[in-house]
N, C-alpha and C positions, 0 to 999 in steps of 0.2 A: 156660322159660315167659316170657311177657310178663306181668309182675305189676304191678298198681296197688296201691300202699301208701298208704292214706289216713292223714293225720296223721303223715307221715313226717319232720316237723321237730320233733315232740314227743319226749318222753323215751323211751318204749318204741318208738315208730315209728321214730325215728332209729337205735336199736340194731338194729332189724330191717333197715332199709335198708343200714346198714353191713355187716351180716352177709351179706345177700343178694349184695351186690356183691363183698365180699372172699372169701367162701367158697362161692360157687356160680357157675353160668354164666347164671343168670336175668337178664333185662332188667327194670329197675325204673322205673316212673313214680311219682314222689313227688307226691301230691296234698295240698296243705295251704293253708289260707287265711291262715296266719301270724297267729294270735291272740297274745295276750300271752305265752303259754308256749312259742311256737315260736321256734327259733333256727337260722339257717342254719349257724352254726358247728358244730352237732351233726353235720352231714353233710359238712363241709368236706373230710374225708379221702377221700371218694369222689366228690365233685361233678364232677370232671373226667373221670371214667371214661366210656367210650363207651357203656356199658350203663345209664347213669343219666340220667334226665331229670326235670325238675320242671315242674309247672303250678300256679299259684296260683288256686284256685277255692274257693268256699264250697259244701260238700255240701248246704246247705239250698236251693241254687239248682238246681232240677231240670233246667232247660235246659242249664246249664253242665256238669252231671254227664253228661247224655246226649251232649253234643257231645264231651266228653273220651273217653267210651267209644267213640263212633263213630270218632274219629280214631286212638286208640291200639290198639283191638281187643285188649283183654287176654285172656289165658287164665285169669287168676285175680285175685282181689282179697283183700288182707289189710287188713281194715277196723279201723283203730285210732283214727281221728279221733273225738274226743269231748271234751266239757267234763268234767273229771275231779276237780276239787277239791271235796270235800264242803262245806267252809266257804263257798266261793263259791256253791254250789247253795242254801245256806240264805239267803244274801243276795239271790240273783237266780235263781229256779228256771226262769223262762221260757226263758232261753237254753239251758238244759240240755235242755228238751223239744224245742226247735227243732233243735239240733245232733244230739243223741243219738237222738231218735225220728224226726223228719221227715227229717233227713239220712240216716239209715240206710234209711228207706223209699225215698228217691230212689236210693240206690246199689243196693238190691235190684231195683228196677224196671229200672234201666239194665242190670244184670247179666242179667236175664231176657231183655231184648231182644238183648243181645250174644250170649248163648249160642245163641239161636234163629237169629240172623242168620248166625253162623259155623258152625253145625252142630256145636257142641262140647258137646252136652248131657251126654255121658258124662264128658268130661275136664275141663270147667270146674270151678273151685272158688271158693267164697266163704267166707273165714274171718272170722267175726265175733268180735272180741276183747272180752271182758267181764271182770267183776270178781267176787270172792267176796262183795262187799257185797250182792248181790242176794238172798243167802240169809238175811240178817238176822243175829241175834246167837246165839252159842253160850254155853251155861252152862259153868262151870269144868271140869266133868267130862264134858261131852258129846263124842261122837265127832266127828271133823272132818267138814266138808262133803264130800259126794261128788256124783256126777252125778244122783243121785235125790233130793237134798235139796230140799224144797219151798221156793218163793220166799217171802220175807218182807222186802222192802226197807223201810228205816226213814228214809231221807233223800231229798230231791228227786233227788240224784245217782243213788243206787242204784235208785230207782223208774224213772228215765228209762232206765237201763241194762237193767233187767228188761224194760221194754217193748220195747226194741230186740232183746233176746234172743228174745222171743216172736215178733217179726216175722220174724227170720231162720228160726226153725223153721217158721213158718206158710208162708213162701215155699218151703221145701223140700216141705212136704206139698201145698200148693195148686198151685204152678207147676212143681214138679220142679227147682227151682234147687238145685244140690249145695252146700248150706250146711253148715258145721261151726261150732259154737259152742264157744268156750274161755272158761274163767273162771280167774282167777289170784289169788294172794295179793298182799300189798303188795310192790311193786318198789322196789329201791334200786340205786344205782350211779352211774356217770359221766353227766353232762349232765342231771341231774334239776333241774327248775325249783326255785329256792330257797325257795318257799313250803311245800314238803312237809317232813315232820318231820326226816328225817335230814340233808338238806343245810342246812336252817334251823339246826339245832342245831350242825352243824359250823361254819358261818360265824359264828354268834353266839358260840360258844365261842372261836373263833380271835380274835375281836375283843374278847373280855372282856366281852360283853354278857350281860344276863340270859337265862336259858333257860326260857321259859314252857312248863310241862307242864300239860295239861288235868287237872283234878281231882287225884286221888291218884296218877295215872300208872299205875294198875293194869290199864288196858285192854290186852288181849293181841292181838298180830298175828303172823301167820306171814309171814316175809320171804323173798323170792326175789330173787337178783341179776338185773338186767335182761338180762344176756347169756344166762343160763340160760333165762329166759322167751322171749327172741327165738329161741333154738335150738329150743325146744318149738313155737313157732308155725310156724317153717319146716318142722319135721318134720310137723306136722299138715297143712300145705299140700301137702307132697310125698307123704305116705303115709296121711293120715287118711281115714276112711270118711265119705262124705256122710251127713248126718242125725244124726251122732253128736256128743256133747259130751265134751270133755276138760278136766280140771282140772290146772293147773300150780301147784305150791307148793314151798316150799323146806324144809319140815320143820324150821322154825326159829322156833318160837313164843317170843316174848319180850314182857315187859311194856314199856310205853313208858318207864317210869322206868329200867328196866334198860338199854334202848337208849341213852337219853340219858346215863346214868352211864358207860357204856362209851365213848361218844363223848368225854366229858370226859377220861377217862383217856388215850385215844388222842391227843387234842390236847395234853394236858399232856406226854405223852411226846415229841411232835414239836416243840412250841414252848416247852416249859418251863412251870413253874407260876407263876413270879413270886412275888408275895406271897400269892396266893389260888389254891388248887386249884380247878379249874373246876367241880367238883361243888357248890361253895358258891354258884355262880351259878344253880343250879336254883331256879325259883320256881313254886309251884303256883298256877294261875289258874283262874277259873271254867270249868267244863266246858262243852263245846258241847252244844246240844240234840240229843237222839237219838243220843248217842255209844254205839255198840254195845260190849258188854263184851269179846267175844272172837271172833276169826276163826281158823280153821285149815282146811287143805285136805288131803284124801286124794288123792294123785297116782297111786295104784296102777294105775288104768286107763291113764293116759298111759304109765306105765312098762312095763306088760305088753303093750299093743297098739301103741304107737309106739316102744318101745325107748328112751324118753327118761328121763332122771333129772337132777336138779340136780348140778352138778359142783363148785360153790363153797360151802364152809361159810360160815356167817354171820360168824363172827369174822374169818376171812380176807378175806371180801368187804367187810366194814365197814372194816377197816384200809386196804384198797386204795382205798375210796371216800374216806376221810379224806385219804389221800395225794393223791388226784386233785384234790380241792377246794383243798387247801393250795397245790398247784402250778399251779392254773389260774384265778388271779384274773382274768385277761384275759377269760375266758368269762363268769364269774358277776357280776363287779362292775357292768357296765352294766345287768344285770337288776335289781340292787338299786337303782341310782341312777335308772334311767329307768322301771322298771315296778313299783316298790314291791313287789318280790317277797317282802319279809320283813314285810309288814303283816298283823296278825291280822285275820281275817274270821270270819263265821259266828256272830255273837252273837244273831241272830234278833231284832234290835231292842233 
């Protein structure tokens, strides 16, 4: 297939791009506007491949999106381009609505035109990649989210993603566009922008800096390694059923304080403790507004219908992630110095 991957210079998108090029015969057009969180180094390993190409456009520009579809004539779209940091959405929600809602609408419209023009109504695929945050918060004993869980977004980010999920489903029902919606739990792994919890804690711990944890650190998240998520998305692209929703999770619920404490131990093991074990660097700070207590995902539908399941346990994956950041200062250091990737946001005034 000729596949457009939107947001392919971002964290999850670049993992999808690398996997498509390295483990399939598909052709890939990476569409990315290169925002603060995009890095070309994330796809450097495949950038010279004959099946890879890149175009720098903004998906909020409908004309540019249409021209790109006209010239590339894709068979499928894997839509990952999004503003994704909850803290940033609290500080500036407008950009989240523009990118996540208006941008998605532009892509859906261009895809409808493309499938009609090419006569690929049956074979065309549009995979819309979303988040478990659209479902709101779970209680401590509540069953995990599944495909039937009602939506209850609590932040500007999750509200914008919920809106785009509804658009993808509406284009399936109204225009017959073969859309598939996926929702995932928290991703971690190589090439994640350092403002997110795990890389931020790894880098601060490595530098002997304070480790700010929101509130008591008892918020629970289900963690999935980005390579497992990428594999799930490609499986949905190749074998998923149009109109369906699939959830990808890692079955690895952990409190934030447990995640940070484990990172401290891993960094201590690799770099030595010096005079102060890194757990002593943990500092509890004011919680962010609307911080959901718990997320967890039931991936049984993806496992039974797609034959997918996570392959990497959290402890193994986290250790590998720590090792990667310790060894790849050349990738993350410019992001810290030039893009303020480790500055706290989301205080809502």
